[in-house]
N, C-alpha and C positions, 0 to 999 in steps of 0.2 A: 504494499500499499505504500509506502515511506516511498518509495520508486515513480509513484504514479500522478504525487503530491505537485512538484511540480511540473507537470505536463498540463496537470488539472486547473494549477494557477495561471499558465500561458496561453491556456483555451481559455479561462473565464475573462481574464486580462483580455484576452483578442476580440470576446464575444461583448466586452463594454465598448472595448473602443469602436469598432465596428456598428453597436446600436447611436453611441455618439457621434460618428463621424455621418452615419447615415443620417439621423436629426440633425445637425450643421447643415450637411449639406441642401437640404429642403426650405432653408433659408436661406444660406449664401448664394447661393446663384443666382436665385432671382435678385435679388440686394445688389450684390455685385453689380448686374445687367442696367440697372436704373442708375449706382455711381459711376458707369464708363457712361452710358448716356449724360450725365450732367457734368462729367469733366469732360466728355466732349466741346461741350457746350462754355463751358468755361475757358478753353484752351483757343476755341472759335471767336473768343470775346464778344459774345452776345449779349446783347441788349439786358437790362432789367427787364422789359414788358416779354420779351420772348421766350425767359427763364419762369417769371411767373407763369405766362402761357403754360407753358411747359410742366410746369410743376402741379398747377391745375388740374388741367387735364390729365396728365400720364401720369407721375409722380406718387400725387398722394391717394389718388384711386388705388394704384397698383402697389404700392408700399403696404398700406390698409389692408390688400387682402393677404399681401404675405404673410403679414404679423397675426391678422385673424385665422388664419390656417396652420399659424407655429405659435402659437399662444404655448407659452409652459404653463404645467403646474404649480402652486405653492412645493409641492413636494420636490419635480424634476428643476426648481431652481435651486433645491436645496441640494441633491444628488451627486456625490463625487465623480459618479461614472458618468456625469454629461456638463463637465466642467469645458469642453469644448464647447460643446452645444451653447451653453451658458455665456462663454464668449462670444460665439458667432450672434447669438442673438442682442447682446449690448450691444458688442464694438463695430459691427455689423450693420445688421440691419437696423436699430434702435438710430445709433450714431449716423446712417446715411440722410435721417430726417436732419441732423444738426450741420453734415454736410452740406447737402443741396442749399439749405437757409444763409450758409455761409459764401457758397458760390453765388446766391441771388443778391445778398448784400456787398458780393463782392463787386458786383456789375453794376451796381447803385453808388458805388461808390464809400461807403460805409465803414469798411473794413479793409484789411490791408491782404497780401497774397501772401502771408507764413500763417494768417487764419486758416485760410483756401487750405493750406499745406499740410496744416498740422494734422486738420482731420481727414485727409485722405491718407497720410501714414499711418495714423492710429486704424484705420481700415484695413489697409494693406496689411500691416503688422499681423492683424487676424486671417486672412485672407491665404498667407504663407507659411505663419502657422497651421491651418488645416491643408494645405498642402502636404506639408513636410509630415504630416501625422498621418491623414488621411490619403490622396493619392497614392499611396505606394501600395498597397490593401488591398 
């Protein structure tokens, strides 16, 4: 039995990682798609009216669908087995709202490029973490 314990531990850890990756992926991909759209608008120096129109017509309804489809229960939010999912939930899906708000504010000239870049880097860090943990599985 002692010989099987490491194998059992490996399988259990792998199963948790797989579940965590699956849950995280379902919110990461569509959220990143929206962040990339916002980044394009930002890099094209779109005016604040164009960004506002995209935000109201596309971003807000889409991010709300993603959030609704991926809501986490209090138990899931506290689960050590879903730590990556929690990070994706907070630092990609929810932070995308902050990022889009910053892109809009930058287009109006009310914040600087560093504020926009800070949000993008925070999102990207979690995306890279997701890739390092989940893509090779």
